[in-house]
C-alpha positions in Angstrom: -79.4 -1.5 -40.5 -77.0 -1.9 -37.6 -75.8 1.2 -35.5 -72.3 2.2 -35.9 -70.4 2.6 -32.8 -67.2 4.2 -31.7 -66.3 2.3 -28.7 -64.1 -0.6 -30.6 -62.1 2.4 -32.3 -61.4 4.0 -28.9 -60.4 0.9 -27.4 -57.9 0.0 -30.3 -56.9 3.9 -30.0 -56.1 3.3 -26.3 -54.4 0.2 -26.4 -51.9 2.3 -29.2 -51.6 5.0 -26.8 -50.8 2.9 -23.8 -48.5 0.7 -25.8 -46.5 3.4 -27.0 -46.5 4.9 -23.5 -45.0 1.6 -22.4 -42.6 1.3 -25.0 -41.0 4.9 -24.4 -41.3 4.5 -20.5 -39.3 1.0 -21.0 -36.6 3.1 -23.0 -36.7 6.0 -20.6 -36.1 3.4 -17.8 -33.5 1.7 -19.8 -31.4 4.6 -20.8 -32.1 6.6 -17.3 -31.2 3.7 -15.0 -32.1 5.2 -11.4 -31.5 4.0 -7.5 -32.2 5.3 -4.3 -29.8 3.0 -2.7 -27.2 5.5 -3.0 -25.0 7.1 -0.2 -22.9 10.4 -0.1 -19.3 9.8 0.4 -16.1 12.1 0.9 -12.7 11.6 1.6 -11.7 10.8 5.3 -8.3 12.0 6.5 -7.7 10.4 9.6 -5.4 12.8 11.9 -2.6 11.1 14.0 0.4 12.9 15.9 4.1 12.3 14.7 5.1 12.3 18.1 4.5 11.5 21.8 3.4 14.3 23.8 0.8 16.0 26.2 -1.7 18.3 24.6 -1.1 22.1 25.5 -3.7 23.6 23.6 -6.9 22.3 21.7 -8.3 25.0 19.3 -11.3 23.3 17.7 -14.4 21.4 18.5 -16.5 18.4 16.8 -18.2 19.2 14.0 -16.4 22.4 13.1 -15.6 23.7 10.0 -12.0 24.4 9.3 -9.6 25.6 6.5 -6.4 24.1 5.0 -3.6 25.0 7.3 -5.6 26.2 10.5 -4.0 25.3 13.7 -5.9 22.7 15.3 -4.1 21.9 18.2 -0.5 21.9 19.8 1.2 19.5 21.9 3.5 20.7 24.7 6.9 21.9 22.7 9.3 22.1 25.7 10.6 18.7 25.6 11.3 19.3 22.0 12.8 22.6 22.2 15.2 21.1 24.9 16.0 18.4 22.5 17.0 20.9 19.9 19.0 22.8 21.9 20.6 19.5 22.7 21.2 18.6 19.1 22.6 22.0 18.0 25.0 21.7 21.4 26.1 18.5 20.0 26.6 19.5 16.6 28.8 22.2 17.7 30.9 19.9 19.6 31.3 17.6 16.8 32.4 20.6 14.7 34.9 21.5 17.3 36.2 18.0 17.6 36.5 18.0 13.6 38.3 20.9 13.9 41.0 19.8 16.4 41.5 16.4 14.3 42.2 18.3 11.5 44.8 20.5 13.5 46.2 17.0 14.6 46.6 15.8 10.8 48.4 19.2 10.2 50.7 18.7 13.0 51.3 15.0 12.0 51.7 16.2 8.4 54.5 18.4 9.8 56.2 15.7 11.8 56.2 13.6 8.6 58.0 16.5 6.7 60.5 17.0 9.6 61.2 13.2 9.6 61.6 12.8 6.0 64.2 16.0 5.9 66.1 14.7 9.0 66.4 11.2 7.0 67.8 12.8 4.0 70.4 14.7 5.9 70.8 11.6 8.0 71.4 9.5 4.4 73.8 12.1 3.3 75.9 12.0 6.4 75.9 8.1 6.5 77.2 7.7 3.0 79.7 10.4 3.8 81.1 8.6 7.1 81.1 5.3 5.4 83.0 6.6 2.8 85.6 7.9 5.1 85.5 4.5 6.7 86.3 2.7 3.8 89.1 5.0 3.0 90.6 4.5 6.5 90.0 8.3 7.2 87.5 7.4 9.9 87.1 4.9 12.7 85.0 1.8 11.9 82.9 2.8 15.3 81.7 6.0 13.4 80.6 4.0 10.6 78.6 2.2 13.1 77.0 4.9 14.4 76.2 6.7 11.4 74.5 3.4 10.5 72.5 3.1 13.6 71.4 7.0 13.3 70.3 6.2 9.9 68.2 3.3 11.0 66.8 5.8 13.9 65.9 8.5 11.2 64.0 5.8 9.3 62.0 4.4 12.1 61.2 8.1 13.5 59.5 8.7 9.5 57.8 5.5 9.8 56.6 6.4 13.3 55.3 9.9 11.7 53.6 8.4 8.7 51.8 5.8 11.0 50.7 9.0 13.2 49.3 10.7 10.1 47.5 7.7 9.0 46.0 7.5 12.4 44.9 10.9 12.4 43.3 10.6 9.1 41.5 7.6 10.3 39.8 9.3 13.2 38.9 12.3 11.2 37.3 10.5 8.2 36.1 12.2 5.2 37.0 16.2 5.4 34.4 19.0 5.7 30.8 18.7 5.3 31.1 15.0 4.2 32.2 14.2 7.4 30.1 11.3 9.1 30.0 12.6 12.5 29.1 16.0 11.2 26.1 14.8 9.1 25.2 12.4 11.8 24.8 15.4 14.2 23.3 17.5 11.5 20.6 14.9 11.1 19.8 14.8 14.7 19.4 18.6 14.4 17.0 18.5 11.4 15.0 15.7 13.2 14.5 17.7 16.3 13.3 20.5 14.3 10.7 18.5 12.6 9.7 16.9 15.8 9.1 20.7 17.0 7.1 21.6 14.1 5.0 18.0 14.9 3.8 19.9 18.0 1.3 21.9 15.8 -1.1 19.7 14.2 -2.7 21.6 11.2 -5.7 21.3 9.0 -4.6 19.0 5.8 -7.5 20.7 3.9 -10.6 22.4 3.8 -13.1 20.5 5.8 -15.0 19.4 9.1 -14.0 17.9 12.1 -15.4 14.5 13.3 -15.0 12.2 15.8 -12.9 14.8 18.2 -12.7 14.4 21.8 -9.3 15.6 22.7 -8.7 17.8 25.6 -5.8 19.8 27.1 -3.6 17.5 29.1 -4.5 14.4 27.3 -1.4 11.9 26.3 -0.9 11.5 22.9 0.8 8.4 21.3 2.6 9.1 18.2 0.7 7.5 14.7 -2.6 6.7 16.8 -5.6 8.7 15.0 -7.3 11.3 17.3 -9.8 12.9 15.0 -10.9 12.8 11.4 -11.2 15.5 8.8 -13.9 15.3 6.2 -12.6 16.8 3.0 -15.2 19.6 1.9 -14.1 19.7 -1.7 -14.3 16.2 -2.8 -17.5 14.4 -2.6 -19.3 11.4 -4.4 -22.3 9.1 -4.4 -21.6 5.5 -4.1 -24.9 4.2 -5.9 -25.5 0.6 -6.0 -27.7 -0.5 -9.2 -29.1 -3.3 -10.2 -27.0 -5.9 -12.6 -29.9 -5.2 -14.8 -29.5 -1.6 -15.2 -25.6 -1.5 -16.1 -26.0 -2.4 -19.9 -26.0 1.3 -20.7 -24.5 2.9 -17.9 -20.5 4.1 -19.0 -18.0 6.2 -17.2 -18.3 9.8 -18.1 -22.1 10.1 -18.3 -24.1 12.8 -16.4 -26.5 11.9 -13.4 -28.9 13.9 -11.4 -28.5 13.3 -7.7 -31.0 14.4 -5.1 -30.6 13.6 -1.2 -33.2 13.4 1.4 -31.3 16.4 3.0 -32.3 18.7 0.2 -35.0 16.9 -2.0 -35.7 20.1 -3.9 -32.1 21.0 -4.5 -30.5 18.6 -7.2 -26.9 18.4 -8.0 -25.2 17.5 -11.0 -23.0 14.5 -11.5 -20.3 12.6 -13.3 -20.2 8.8 -13.9 -16.5 8.2 -12.2 -15.9 4.3 -12.3 -18.3 1.0 -12.3 -17.2 -1.6 -9.7 -16.0 -4.8 -11.3 -17.6 -6.8 -8.8 -20.8 -6.8 -6.9 -21.4 -5.4 -3.4 -20.9 -8.5 -1.4 -17.8 -10.0 -3.8 -15.3 -8.4 -1.6 -16.7 -9.2 1.7 -14.9 -11.0 4.3 -17.7 -14.0 4.1 -18.6 -14.1 0.4 -22.0 -15.9 -0.3 -22.0 -19.6 -1.0 -24.5 -20.0 -4.1 -23.5 -23.6 -4.7 -25.7 -25.1 -2.0 -29.1 -26.4 -2.9 -30.8 -23.8 -1.1 -29.7 -21.1 -3.7 -32.3 -18.7 -4.5 -31.3 -16.4 -7.6 -31.0 -12.9 -6.4 -30.5 -9.8 -8.4 -26.9 -8.4 -7.3 -26.1 -4.8 -7.4 -23.1 -3.2 -8.2 -21.4 -0.1 -6.7 -21.1 3.1 -9.5 -19.2 6.0 -8.3 -20.7 9.5 -9.3 -18.6 12.2 -8.6 -20.5 15.2 -7.4 -19.9 18.5 -9.6 -21.7 21.2 -7.8 -21.5 21.5 -4.1 -23.0 24.4 -2.5 -22.3 26.2 0.7 -25.8 27.1 1.3 -26.6 23.5 0.7 -23.6 21.7 2.7 -23.3 17.5 2.2 -23.5 15.3 4.9 -21.4 11.8 4.8 -23.5 8.6 4.5 -26.3 10.7 3.8 -29.1 8.8 1.5 -29.6 9.9 -2.1 -31.2 9.1 -5.3 -29.1 8.9 -8.5 -30.6 8.8 -11.9 -27.9 8.4 -14.7 -28.5 9.9 -18.5 -27.3 6.8 -20.2 -29.2 8.2 -23.6 -26.0 9.9 -24.4 -22.5 8.8 -25.2 -19.8 9.2 -22.3 -17.5 12.1 -22.7 
């Protein structure tokens, strides 16, 4: 009689257990894709002066934490204060000049009215004298003189009208719509704006980076002098293999761990999935048509927004991270 042994059953049982574990592990990996090819990113705002000028005061240092609206540095305001005063004086002179031209127009209008009145009287007098000459009650010379006076009055009215038109042309549009006044006011507003630009303030809460400016430095407009890293908008650029993308969707949740704080995981949300692999948009794209081509699994950037930043665990730009996405649930 053969002796019964459990070894075959145990072997079968172990195979079933290992197979089950393998299936679950495969499905878990498929629906929980993970990568350690991921890096912390944030909005970087490059700060550049809007005007040329010399630095008067520096109120920050490199790597400092700042608040939105905080004064960071000041450019010497004296040249811009002088420019503002000059623009205001020019506006006042322009307004006085416009008032003077308005006065000239009023004088010209009065001259036209007077010339019209003289012409009306002259016309009546000329008609009367010519009637007397026709009746031989006045000498012909008087008729000639009356006709000459009429021509003189007509010419005087034409001259007065011409002077009025010239005065109006020199004035342009009346009141606030006058082009000269508008230009002078624009100069004042520009000077005010340039004076405001002497104070460079923080655009948002954040951190100072690449700062080396010192008092006395000469700054050039629109040339970046340092950067501000936005403290409230952090994300991870996670590079997943193309074989991991099948179940990843926008809106899915993710767990993010960093080398900075390995025991403090962050929560995240998939924001976008790149339409191209990481090297598709490089200046020199890869040439895969050559005979030496070797198939390499490509990686695609997935942007994951970090939802729970913490003052106690401040993130740092470019830090390494590991991202695991929960693709088992449909996207939100």
